[in-house]
Biopython code that builds the backbone (N, CA, C, O; Angstrom):
import numpy as np
from Bio.PDB.StructureBuilder import StructureBuilder

atoms = [
    (1, "UNK", "N", (-61.278, -118.503, 54.111)),
    (1, "UNK", "CA", (-61.586, -119.123, 55.387)),
    (1, "UNK", "C", (-62.170, -120.516, 55.125)),
    (1, "UNK", "O", (-63.029, -120.660, 54.254)),
    (2, "UNK", "N", (-61.741, -121.509, 55.833)),
    (2, "UNK", "CA", (-62.266, -122.860, 55.615)),
    (2, "UNK", "C", (-63.685, -123.016, 56.164)),
    (2, "UNK", "O", (-64.182, -122.177, 56.915)),
    (3, "UNK", "N", (-64.301, -124.096, 55.771)),
    (3, "UNK", "CA", (-65.639, -124.420, 56.256)),
    (3, "UNK", "C", (-65.596, -124.622, 57.768)),
    (3, "UNK", "O", (-64.742, -125.344, 58.283)),
    (4, "UNK", "N", (-66.526, -123.977, 58.472)),
    (4, "UNK", "CA", (-66.605, -124.091, 59.933)),
    (4, "UNK", "C", (-68.028, -124.479, 60.318)),
    (4, "UNK", "O", (-68.958, -124.407, 59.514)),
    (5, "UNK", "N", (-68.164, -124.893, 61.575)),
    (5, "UNK", "CA", (-69.465, -125.332, 62.087)),
    (5, "UNK", "C", (-69.744, -124.627, 63.412)),
    (5, "UNK", "O", (-69.773, -125.266, 64.463)),
    (6, "UNK", "N", (-69.952, -123.294, 63.363)),
    (6, "UNK", "CA", (-70.147, -122.545, 64.607)),
    (6, "UNK", "C", (-71.505, -122.781, 65.266)),
    (6, "UNK", "O", (-71.665, -122.538, 66.462)),
    (7, "UNK", "N", (-72.466, -123.246, 64.505)),
    (7, "UNK", "CA", (-73.808, -123.485, 65.017)),
    (7, "UNK", "C", (-73.948, -124.984, 65.327)),
    (7, "UNK", "O", (-73.966, -125.795, 64.401)),
    (8, "UNK", "N", (-74.046, -125.362, 66.595)),
    (8, "UNK", "CA", (-74.126, -126.784, 66.935)),
    (8, "UNK", "C", (-75.500, -127.412, 66.679)),
    (8, "UNK", "O", (-75.695, -128.601, 66.928)),
    (9, "UNK", "N", (-76.440, -126.623, 66.189)),
    (9, "UNK", "CA", (-77.792, -127.139, 65.946)),
    (9, "UNK", "C", (-77.779, -128.253, 64.911)),
    (9, "UNK", "O", (-76.984, -128.254, 63.972)),
    (10, "UNK", "N", (-78.672, -129.185, 65.111)),
    (10, "UNK", "CA", (-78.929, -130.241, 64.148)),
    (10, "UNK", "C", (-80.367, -130.647, 64.349)),
    (10, "UNK", "O", (-80.933, -130.447, 65.423)),
    (11, "UNK", "N", (-80.959, -131.218, 63.318)),
    (11, "UNK", "CA", (-82.351, -131.636, 63.424)),
    (11, "UNK", "C", (-82.568, -132.875, 62.565)),
    (11, "UNK", "O", (-81.836, -133.125, 61.607)),
    (12, "UNK", "N", (-83.579, -133.635, 62.927)),
    (12, "UNK", "CA", (-83.903, -134.823, 62.145)),
    (12, "UNK", "C", (-84.947, -134.453, 61.103)),
    (12, "UNK", "O", (-85.980, -133.870, 61.431)),
    (13, "UNK", "N", (-84.679, -134.790, 59.856)),
    (13, "UNK", "CA", (-85.597, -134.552, 58.748)),
    (13, "UNK", "C", (-86.206, -135.899, 58.365)),
    (13, "UNK", "O", (-85.572, -136.704, 57.683)),
    (14, "UNK", "N", (-87.429, -136.134, 58.805)),
    (14, "UNK", "CA", (-88.085, -137.426, 58.579)),
    (14, "UNK", "C", (-88.337, -137.686, 57.094)),
    (14, "UNK", "O", (-88.290, -138.834, 56.654)),
    (15, "UNK", "N", (-88.601, -136.645, 56.328)),
    (15, "UNK", "CA", (-88.854, -136.804, 54.899)),
    (15, "UNK", "C", (-87.610, -137.316, 54.182)),
    (15, "UNK", "O", (-87.698, -138.194, 53.324)),
    (16, "UNK", "N", (-86.456, -136.768, 54.534)),
    (16, "UNK", "CA", (-85.187, -137.181, 53.903)),
    (16, "UNK", "C", (-84.536, -138.356, 54.623)),
    (16, "UNK", "O", (-83.582, -138.954, 54.126)),
    (17, "UNK", "N", (-85.070, -138.680, 55.809)),
    (17, "UNK", "CA", (-84.498, -139.740, 56.654)),
    (17, "UNK", "C", (-83.018, -139.454, 56.898)),
    (17, "UNK", "O", (-82.147, -140.287, 56.645)),
    (18, "UNK", "N", (-82.768, -138.240, 57.399)),
    (18, "UNK", "CA", (-81.398, -137.784, 57.604)),
    (18, "UNK", "C", (-81.348, -136.739, 58.715)),
    (18, "UNK", "O", (-82.354, -136.108, 59.040)),
    (19, "UNK", "N", (-80.166, -136.572, 59.288)),
    (19, "UNK", "CA", (-79.932, -135.494, 60.248)),
    (19, "UNK", "C", (-79.326, -134.328, 59.480)),
    (19, "UNK", "O", (-78.358, -134.488, 58.736)),
    (20, "UNK", "N", (-79.912, -133.158, 59.673)),
    (20, "UNK", "CA", (-79.474, -131.952, 58.971)),
    (20, "UNK", "C", (-78.646, -131.094, 59.907)),
    (20, "UNK", "O", (-78.963, -130.954, 61.089)),
    (21, "UNK", "N", (-77.566, -130.515, 59.359)),
    (21, "UNK", "CA", (-76.757, -129.538, 60.087)),
    (21, "UNK", "C", (-76.199, -128.547, 59.080)),
    (21, "UNK", "O", (-76.357, -128.731, 57.873)),
    (22, "UNK", "N", (-75.543, -127.491, 59.568)),
    (22, "UNK", "CA", (-75.115, -126.403, 58.704)),
    (22, "UNK", "C", (-73.637, -126.101, 58.893)),
    (22, "UNK", "O", (-73.100, -126.158, 59.999)),
    (23, "UNK", "N", (-72.999, -125.777, 57.772)),
    (23, "UNK", "CA", (-71.621, -125.322, 57.787)),
    (23, "UNK", "C", (-71.560, -123.910, 57.227)),
    (23, "UNK", "O", (-72.448, -123.486, 56.488)),
    (24, "UNK", "N", (-70.507, -123.186, 57.584)),
    (24, "UNK", "CA", (-70.355, -121.797, 57.133)),
    (24, "UNK", "C", (-68.980, -121.586, 56.533)),
    (24, "UNK", "O", (-67.968, -121.982, 57.110)),
    (25, "UNK", "N", (-68.953, -120.958, 55.370)),
    (25, "UNK", "CA", (-67.727, -120.538, 54.703)),
    (25, "UNK", "C", (-67.897, -119.038, 54.479)),
    (25, "UNK", "O", (-68.556, -118.603, 53.534)),
    (26, "UNK", "N", (-67.284, -118.258, 55.375)),
    (26, "UNK", "CA", (-67.541, -116.821, 55.439)),
    (26, "UNK", "C", (-69.032, -116.598, 55.652)),
    (26, "UNK", "O", (-69.590, -117.113, 56.621)),
    (27, "UNK", "N", (-69.690, -115.852, 54.782)),
    (27, "UNK", "CA", (-71.112, -115.561, 54.953)),
    (27, "UNK", "C", (-72.002, -116.624, 54.301)),
    (27, "UNK", "O", (-73.222, -116.589, 54.461)),
    (28, "UNK", "N", (-71.412, -117.548, 53.583)),
    (28, "UNK", "CA", (-72.169, -118.581, 52.888)),
    (28, "UNK", "C", (-72.522, -119.719, 53.832)),
    (28, "UNK", "O", (-71.640, -120.325, 54.441)),
    (29, "UNK", "N", (-73.820, -120.010, 53.954)),
    (29, "UNK", "CA", (-74.283, -121.128, 54.778)),
    (29, "UNK", "C", (-74.647, -122.290, 53.871)),
    (29, "UNK", "O", (-75.318, -122.106, 52.855)),
    (30, "UNK", "N", (-74.209, -123.481, 54.235)),
    (30, "UNK", "CA", (-74.446, -124.681, 53.444)),
    (30, "UNK", "C", (-75.110, -125.739, 54.311)),
    (30, "UNK", "O", (-74.714, -125.948, 55.457)),
    (31, "UNK", "N", (-76.121, -126.405, 53.761)),
    (31, "UNK", "CA", (-76.817, -127.479, 54.469)),
    (31, "UNK", "C", (-76.165, -128.819, 54.171)),
    (31, "UNK", "O", (-75.747, -129.094, 53.046)),
    (32, "UNK", "N", (-76.089, -129.642, 55.203)),
    (32, "UNK", "CA", (-75.589, -131.005, 55.084)),
    (32, "UNK", "C", (-76.632, -131.943, 55.672)),
    (32, "UNK", "O", (-77.288, -131.626, 56.664)),
    (33, "UNK", "N", (-76.772, -133.100, 55.043)),
    (33, "UNK", "CA", (-77.686, -134.125, 55.513)),
    (33, "UNK", "C", (-76.896, -135.425, 55.668)),
    (33, "UNK", "O", (-76.258, -135.879, 54.718)),
    (34, "UNK", "N", (-76.934, -136.021, 56.851)),
    (34, "UNK", "CA", (-76.299, -137.318, 57.082)),
    (34, "UNK", "C", (-77.416, -138.355, 57.062)),
    (34, "UNK", "O", (-78.286, -138.356, 57.932)),
    (35, "UNK", "N", (-77.388, -139.233, 56.070)),
    (35, "UNK", "CA", (-78.433, -140.247, 55.897)),
    (35, "UNK", "C", (-78.439, -141.251, 57.049)),
    (35, "UNK", "O", (-77.413, -141.509, 57.678)),
    (36, "UNK", "N", (-79.612, -141.803, 57.304)),
    (36, "UNK", "CA", (-79.745, -142.844, 58.327)),
    (36, "UNK", "C", (-78.740, -143.970, 58.106)),
    (36, "UNK", "O", (-78.128, -144.459, 59.056)),
    (37, "UNK", "N", (-78.574, -144.376, 56.854)),
    (37, "UNK", "CA", (-77.659, -145.464, 56.531)),
    (37, "UNK", "C", (-76.226, -145.133, 56.942)),
    (37, "UNK", "O", (-75.506, -145.999, 57.439)),
    (38, "UNK", "N", (-75.815, -143.892, 56.738)),
    (38, "UNK", "CA", (-74.466, -143.474, 57.144)),
    (38, "UNK", "C", (-74.342, -143.506, 58.661)),
    (38, "UNK", "O", (-73.324, -143.954, 59.190)),
    (39, "UNK", "N", (-75.357, -143.041, 59.356)),
    (39, "UNK", "CA", (-75.310, -143.030, 60.823)),
    (39, "UNK", "C", (-75.272, -144.442, 61.399)),
    (39, "UNK", "O", (-74.582, -144.688, 62.389)),
    (40, "UNK", "N", (-76.000, -145.361, 60.795)),
    (40, "UNK", "CA", (-75.950, -146.743, 61.284)),
    (40, "UNK", "C", (-74.619, -147.403, 60.940)),
    (40, "UNK", "O", (-74.196, -148.344, 61.611)),
    (41, "UNK", "N", (-73.965, -146.910, 59.899)),
    (41, "UNK", "CA", (-72.647, -147.427, 59.554)),
    (41, "UNK", "C", (-71.568, -147.004, 60.535)),
    (41, "UNK", "O", (-70.647, -147.768, 60.823)),
    (42, "UNK", "N", (-71.684, -145.782, 61.048)),
    (42, "UNK", "CA", (-70.653, -145.297, 61.982)),
    (42, "UNK", "C", (-71.031, -145.540, 63.444)),
    (42, "UNK", "O", (-70.171, -145.475, 64.322)),
    (43, "UNK", "N", (-72.300, -145.818, 63.709)),
    (43, "UNK", "CA", (-72.773, -146.106, 65.075)),
    (43, "UNK", "C", (-73.766, -147.263, 64.966)),
    (43, "UNK", "O", (-74.976, -147.049, 65.038)),
    (44, "UNK", "N", (-73.253, -148.510, 64.788)),
    (44, "UNK", "CA", (-74.102, -149.644, 64.414)),
    (44, "UNK", "C", (-75.260, -149.981, 65.354)),
    (44, "UNK", "O", (-76.273, -150.496, 64.881)),
    (45, "UNK", "N", (-75.166, -149.725, 66.622)),
    (45, "UNK", "CA", (-76.202, -150.193, 67.552)),
    (45, "UNK", "C", (-77.138, -149.082, 68.017)),
    (45, "UNK", "O", (-77.639, -149.118, 69.141)),
    (46, "UNK", "N", (-77.372, -148.103, 67.159)),
    (46, "UNK", "CA", (-78.257, -147.005, 67.536)),
    (46, "UNK", "C", (-79.719, -147.432, 67.431)),
    (46, "UNK", "O", (-80.068, -148.377, 66.724)),
    (47, "UNK", "N", (-80.552, -146.704, 68.158)),
    (47, "UNK", "CA", (-82.002, -146.875, 67.996)),
    (47, "UNK", "C", (-82.386, -146.188, 66.694)),
    (47, "UNK", "O", (-81.862, -145.122, 66.371)),
    (48, "UNK", "N", (-83.291, -146.790, 65.956)),
    (48, "UNK", "CA", (-83.715, -146.246, 64.672)),
    (48, "UNK", "C", (-84.906, -145.314, 64.837)),
    (48, "UNK", "O", (-85.946, -145.501, 64.206)),
    (49, "UNK", "N", (-84.744, -144.310, 65.689)),
    (49, "UNK", "CA", (-85.762, -143.281, 65.842)),
    (49, "UNK", "C", (-85.047, -141.938, 65.899)),
    (49, "UNK", "O", (-83.817, -141.880, 65.880)),
    (50, "UNK", "N", (-85.814, -140.870, 65.967)),
    (50, "UNK", "CA", (-85.228, -139.530, 65.933)),
    (50, "UNK", "C", (-84.183, -139.343, 67.039)),
    (50, "UNK", "O", (-83.080, -138.866, 66.774)),
    (51, "UNK", "N", (-84.521, -139.711, 68.256)),
    (51, "UNK", "CA", (-83.594, -139.522, 69.381)),
    (51, "UNK", "C", (-82.310, -140.325, 69.174)),
    (51, "UNK", "O", (-81.218, -139.823, 69.440)),
    (52, "UNK", "N", (-82.431, -141.562, 68.702)),
    (52, "UNK", "CA", (-81.265, -142.403, 68.484)),
    (52, "UNK", "C", (-80.357, -141.861, 67.394)),
    (52, "UNK", "O", (-79.134, -141.877, 67.535)),
    (53, "UNK", "N", (-80.951, -141.382, 66.308)),
    (53, "UNK", "CA", (-80.158, -140.844, 65.206)),
    (53, "UNK", "C", (-79.468, -139.534, 65.594)),
    (53, "UNK", "O", (-78.325, -139.294, 65.205)),
    (54, "UNK", "N", (-80.163, -138.687, 66.361)),
    (54, "UNK", "CA", (-79.526, -137.448, 66.827)),
    (54, "UNK", "C", (-78.389, -137.747, 67.802)),
    (54, "UNK", "O", (-77.362, -137.068, 67.790)),
    (55, "UNK", "N", (-78.572, -138.759, 68.641)),
    (55, "UNK", "CA", (-77.500, -139.162, 69.559)),
    (55, "UNK", "C", (-76.299, -139.685, 68.774)),
    (55, "UNK", "O", (-75.159, -139.357, 69.101)),
    (56, "UNK", "N", (-76.540, -140.490, 67.748)),
    (56, "UNK", "CA", (-75.444, -140.998, 66.911)),
    (56, "UNK", "C", (-74.699, -139.838, 66.266)),
    (56, "UNK", "O", (-73.471, -139.862, 66.172)),
    (57, "UNK", "N", (-75.431, -138.825, 65.822)),
    (57, "UNK", "CA", (-74.787, -137.638, 65.248)),
    (57, "UNK", "C", (-73.907, -136.967, 66.308)),
    (57, "UNK", "O", (-72.743, -136.659, 66.051)),
    (58, "UNK", "N", (-74.462, -136.749, 67.475)),
    (58, "UNK", "CA", (-73.721, -136.057, 68.532)),
    (58, "UNK", "C", (-72.453, -136.812, 68.933)),
    (58, "UNK", "O", (-71.413, -136.197, 69.168)),
    (59, "UNK", "N", (-72.537, -138.126, 69.010)),
    (59, "UNK", "CA", (-71.383, -138.932, 69.417)),
    (59, "UNK", "C", (-70.286, -138.966, 68.356)),
    (59, "UNK", "O", (-69.132, -139.269, 68.659)),
    (60, "UNK", "N", (-70.649, -138.656, 67.115)),
    (60, "UNK", "CA", (-69.701, -138.737, 66.002)),
    (60, "UNK", "C", (-69.549, -137.415, 65.266)),
    (60, "UNK", "O", (-69.191, -137.390, 64.088)),
    (61, "UNK", "N", (-69.819, -136.333, 65.954)),
    (61, "UNK", "CA", (-69.809, -135.008, 65.330)),
    (61, "UNK", "C", (-68.484, -134.687, 64.638)),
    (61, "UNK", "O", (-68.493, -134.168, 63.521)),
    (62, "UNK", "N", (-67.361, -134.977, 65.263)),
    (62, "UNK", "CA", (-66.055, -134.665, 64.657)),
    (62, "UNK", "C", (-65.857, -135.423, 63.348)),
    (62, "UNK", "O", (-65.413, -134.850, 62.353)),
    (63, "UNK", "N", (-66.187, -136.703, 63.353)),
    (63, "UNK", "CA", (-66.073, -137.524, 62.150)),
    (63, "UNK", "C", (-67.001, -137.008, 61.049)),
    (63, "UNK", "O", (-66.616, -136.957, 59.881)),
    (64, "UNK", "N", (-68.203, -136.631, 61.418)),
    (64, "UNK", "CA", (-69.180, -136.121, 60.457)),
    (64, "UNK", "C", (-68.718, -134.788, 59.884)),
    (64, "UNK", "O", (-68.828, -134.567, 58.678)),
    (65, "UNK", "N", (-68.207, -133.905, 60.720)),
    (65, "UNK", "CA", (-67.694, -132.621, 60.227)),
    (65, "UNK", "C", (-66.532, -132.841, 59.265)),
    (65, "UNK", "O", (-66.425, -132.144, 58.256)),
    (66, "UNK", "N", (-65.673, -133.790, 59.564)),
    (66, "UNK", "CA", (-64.536, -134.095, 58.675)),
    (66, "UNK", "C", (-65.048, -134.548, 57.310)),
    (66, "UNK", "O", (-64.547, -134.095, 56.280)),
    (67, "UNK", "N", (-66.035, -135.431, 57.293)),
    (67, "UNK", "CA", (-66.615, -135.901, 56.026)),
    (67, "UNK", "C", (-67.286, -134.750, 55.276)),
    (67, "UNK", "O", (-67.213, -134.683, 54.049)),
    (68, "UNK", "N", (-67.932, -133.853, 56.000)),
    (68, "UNK", "CA", (-68.581, -132.700, 55.376)),
    (68, "UNK", "C", (-67.548, -131.783, 54.725)),
    (68, "UNK", "O", (-67.756, -131.301, 53.611)),
    (69, "UNK", "N", (-66.446, -131.544, 55.413)),
    (69, "UNK", "CA", (-65.379, -130.702, 54.857)),
    (69, "UNK", "C", (-64.832, -131.327, 53.580)),
    (69, "UNK", "O", (-64.616, -130.629, 52.590)),
    (70, "UNK", "N", (-64.605, -132.639, 53.597)),
    (70, "UNK", "CA", (-64.088, -133.316, 52.409)),
    (70, "UNK", "C", (-65.064, -133.208, 51.239)),
    (70, "UNK", "O", (-64.646, -132.955, 50.109)),
    (71, "UNK", "N", (-66.351, -133.397, 51.496)),
    (71, "UNK", "CA", (-67.364, -133.274, 50.438)),
    (71, "UNK", "C", (-67.403, -131.848, 49.902)),
    (71, "UNK", "O", (-67.512, -131.638, 48.693)),
    (72, "UNK", "N", (-67.317, -130.885, 50.784)),
    (72, "UNK", "CA", (-67.359, -129.467, 50.402)),
    (72, "UNK", "C", (-66.142, -129.100, 49.551)),
    (72, "UNK", "O", (-66.267, -128.333, 48.597)),
    (73, "UNK", "N", (-64.992, -129.629, 49.881)),
    (73, "UNK", "CA", (-63.781, -129.333, 49.123)),
    (73, "UNK", "C", (-63.795, -129.978, 47.738)),
    (73, "UNK", "O", (-63.182, -129.450, 46.810)),
    (74, "UNK", "N", (-64.481, -131.103, 47.585)),
    (74, "UNK", "CA", (-64.567, -131.771, 46.282)),
    (74, "UNK", "C", (-65.394, -130.968, 45.294)),
    (74, "UNK", "O", (-65.056, -130.874, 44.115)),
    (75, "UNK", "N", (-66.488, -130.386, 45.791)),
    (75, "UNK", "CA", (-67.419, -129.687, 44.907)),
    (75, "UNK", "C", (-68.248, -128.696, 45.715)),
    (75, "UNK", "O", (-68.805, -129.047, 46.755)),
    (76, "UNK", "N", (-68.328, -127.471, 45.241)),
    (76, "UNK", "CA", (-69.132, -126.452, 45.915)),
    (76, "UNK", "C", (-70.556, -126.513, 45.380)),
    (76, "UNK", "O", (-70.781, -126.381, 44.177)),
    (77, "UNK", "N", (-71.516, -126.712, 46.280)),
    (77, "UNK", "CA", (-72.926, -126.701, 45.907)),
    (77, "UNK", "C", (-73.753, -126.255, 47.101)),
    (77, "UNK", "O", (-73.204, -126.016, 48.176)),
    (78, "UNK", "N", (-75.049, -126.141, 46.932)),
    (78, "UNK", "CA", (-75.915, -125.588, 47.964)),
    (78, "UNK", "C", (-76.182, -126.488, 49.151)),
    (78, "UNK", "O", (-76.367, -126.010, 50.270)),
    (79, "UNK", "N", (-76.202, -127.796, 48.912)),
    (79, "UNK", "CA", (-76.414, -128.747, 50.005)),
    (79, "UNK", "C", (-75.731, -130.062, 49.652)),
    (79, "UNK", "O", (-75.438, -130.345, 48.490)),
    (80, "UNK", "N", (-75.491, -130.845, 50.680)),
    (80, "UNK", "CA", (-74.761, -132.099, 50.521)),
    (80, "UNK", "C", (-75.475, -133.198, 51.273)),
    (80, "UNK", "O", (-75.999, -132.978, 52.365)),
    (81, "UNK", "N", (-75.494, -134.387, 50.684)),
    (81, "UNK", "CA", (-76.022, -135.568, 51.356)),
    (81, "UNK", "C", (-74.840, -136.492, 51.617)),
    (81, "UNK", "O", (-74.208, -136.988, 50.684)),
    (82, "UNK", "N", (-74.552, -136.717, 52.887)),
    (82, "UNK", "CA", (-73.460, -137.609, 53.262)),
    (82, "UNK", "C", (-74.010, -139.011, 53.434)),
    (82, "UNK", "O", (-74.931, -139.238, 54.218)),
    (83, "UNK", "N", (-73.438, -139.946, 52.698)),
    (83, "UNK", "CA", (-73.882, -141.337, 52.731)),
    (83, "UNK", "C", (-72.802, -142.200, 53.389)),
    (83, "UNK", "O", (-71.744, -141.706, 53.778)),
    (84, "UNK", "N", (-73.086, -143.467, 53.502)),
    (84, "UNK", "CA", (-72.131, -144.404, 54.097)),
    (84, "UNK", "C", (-70.779, -144.344, 53.388)),
    (84, "UNK", "O", (-69.739, -144.483, 54.030)),
    (85, "UNK", "N", (-70.785, -144.141, 52.075)),
    (85, "UNK", "CA", (-69.540, -144.076, 51.299)),
    (85, "UNK", "C", (-68.635, -142.917, 51.725)),
    (85, "UNK", "O", (-67.420, -142.986, 51.537)),
    (86, "UNK", "N", (-69.198, -141.874, 52.284)),
    (86, "UNK", "CA", (-68.401, -140.722, 52.736)),
    (86, "UNK", "C", (-67.623, -141.005, 54.021)),
    (86, "UNK", "O", (-66.814, -140.182, 54.449)),
    (87, "UNK", "N", (-67.863, -142.158, 54.633)),
    (87, "UNK", "CA", (-67.227, -142.486, 55.915)),
    (87, "UNK", "C", (-66.329, -143.716, 55.809)),
    (87, "UNK", "O", (-66.083, -144.379, 56.816)),
    (88, "UNK", "N", (-65.837, -144.034, 54.622)),
    (88, "UNK", "CA", (-64.934, -145.181, 54.444)),
    (88, "UNK", "C", (-63.509, -144.735, 54.415)),
    (88, "UNK", "O", (-62.606, -145.560, 54.273)),
]
sb = StructureBuilder()
sb.init_structure("model")
sb.init_model(0)
sb.init_chain("A")
sb.init_seg("    ")
for serial, (resi, resn, name, xyz) in enumerate(atoms, 1):
    if name == "N":
        sb.init_residue(resn, " ", resi, " ")
    sb.init_atom(name, np.array(xyz, "f"), 0.0, 1.0, " ", f" {name:<3s}", serial, name[0])
structure = sb.get_structure()
């Protein structure tokens, strides 16, 4: 079964300066973090606060999920950090 995103939850992690979300491959849950820099790259005029970054995530969810799937297919690991380079 391919990586899916049945849980629409996401949260801002101030320590990592990233938005966190989860993907599922069967029973395996994997964490993904989209860095602030990546979010500003795909949504250039966002507010640089928690609400703005979460809105940027929501507006670009399909693109972010696509990048997450590509990262997951390259290498299986426990968590992934998606950077600006993952969206080129």
